[in-house]
N, C-alpha and C positions, 0 to 999 in steps of 0.2 A: 806827389807830396813827399817831401823828404825830411821834414823836421816835426818835432812835437807841437810847435806853435800852429803849424798848418793843420795838424791832426785835431788839435783841440778846437780850433775854429770850425773845422769841417763837421765835427760831431755836435758842437753847440748849434750850428746852423740847422743840422738835421733834426735835432730835438725840437727846435723852434717851429719846425714845419709839421710836427705831429698833431693829429686830431685832438681836440680838447677832451678832457676826462669828465667835464660837466655836460650834462645833456643839453642839446639845443633843439628847439622845435618839437617834433613828434618823437624824437629818440628818447628812450628811457635811459636810466643810468647804465643798465646792463649793455645796451646797444652801444652807448658812447664808450664804455670801458672796452668792449670787444673791438671796436674800430681802432682805439688807441693801441691795444695790444698787437693787433695785426700790423699797424703802422710801425711799431717798434721792431717787430720781427723782420719786416721788410727793410727797415733802416739797418739792422744788424747785418743782413746779407749784403747790402750796398757797402757798408763799412768794410766788411771782409774782402769785397771785390776791389775797392778803391784804395785802401790804406795799406802801407807796407807791413807785411807779416802780421796782419790782423787775424785774430782767432777769437770767436765768441761762442761759448758753449752754455747751453741751458740744460741743467739736469735737476729734475725735481724742483725744489724751491730755491736753488742756487744758480746764479748767472755769473760766469767767469769771463772777463775781458782781458785780452793781452794784445797790445799794439806797441810796436817799436820798443820792446823790452820793458814796458810799464804794464803792471798787472793789477787787477782789482777784482773783487767779488762783491756780490750783494744777494741778500735774500729778499730784496725789494723789487725784483724784476729787472728787466732790461734798462728801464729809465734809471733806476738806482745804480746799477752796475756802470752805466756810461757816465753818470755824474761822478761816481767814485773814481773811475778811470781818469776823468779830466782833473779831478783834485790831485790825484797821485802824479799825473804828468806835470801839473803846475808846481808841485813840491819838488819834483826832480829838476825842473828848470830853475826855480828860484824860490827860496823858502818864504818870501813875502807874497808870492802869487803874482808878482809883476815881472814882465819880460822886457828886457832892454831891446828896443828896436829903433833904428834911425836916430839915435841920440836921445830919445824920449822913452819914458816908461809907458807901457801899454798894458791895460788890464785885459786879460784874456778870459 
């Protein structure tokens, strides 16, 4: 992956695969939340491995994400930090949030 568009799509797809935060079946809220947090921790390691110059740091209640020169932070956990990073990357690409590809605008 060499551009921000690919990175945004990669992270968006990864978030979509995370376990739900609402309990299903026998799982209680705590178990569902725990599974989701573990999923996001795993996603962070995959992002660091696969995306250029990706660095994700969790310290206390602050999560910092830096990928391809775009940085974000969140006190809302990994999910919040990744969403904030995608928003910052979109702003960097185009202030409208639309990216010009193949002659058509694509919402990322």
